[in-house]
C-alpha angles and dihedrals in degrees: 000000000000143000112012118200140168115228109199125196142134115268131168094223148347086253091059091055089047090052088055090049094050090059087071093069089111095054104032142016114253124211110187117203106171106271091000126078131185124199121190137170125290092185137351126024116018115246140161116209111184120192129192110193108224132176095270102035133294136326107210134188115188140171138180130030097341096132096105089045093050091058093053090043093056094044089054092049097048092040088056107030106021127231116024126196121201127201133174114245 
């Protein structure tokens, strides 16, 4: 795939994280698979942004032209859950 990173933040539940993810329906396709979620492009550059919901945040693997989406993704996470740390895995 591509770049793999761990996004750590405080959340009350996986459902709370999924609610944030569902808010992206106007900017990306969302395929929910339980604790796994895959975002892909609606328009523009092709990308795949896979997320696994884990106890302390999200482990993501992504490829393609995801940069614009990543900015909106981080803004949504910090706006909802506060500070987010990101590390390569």
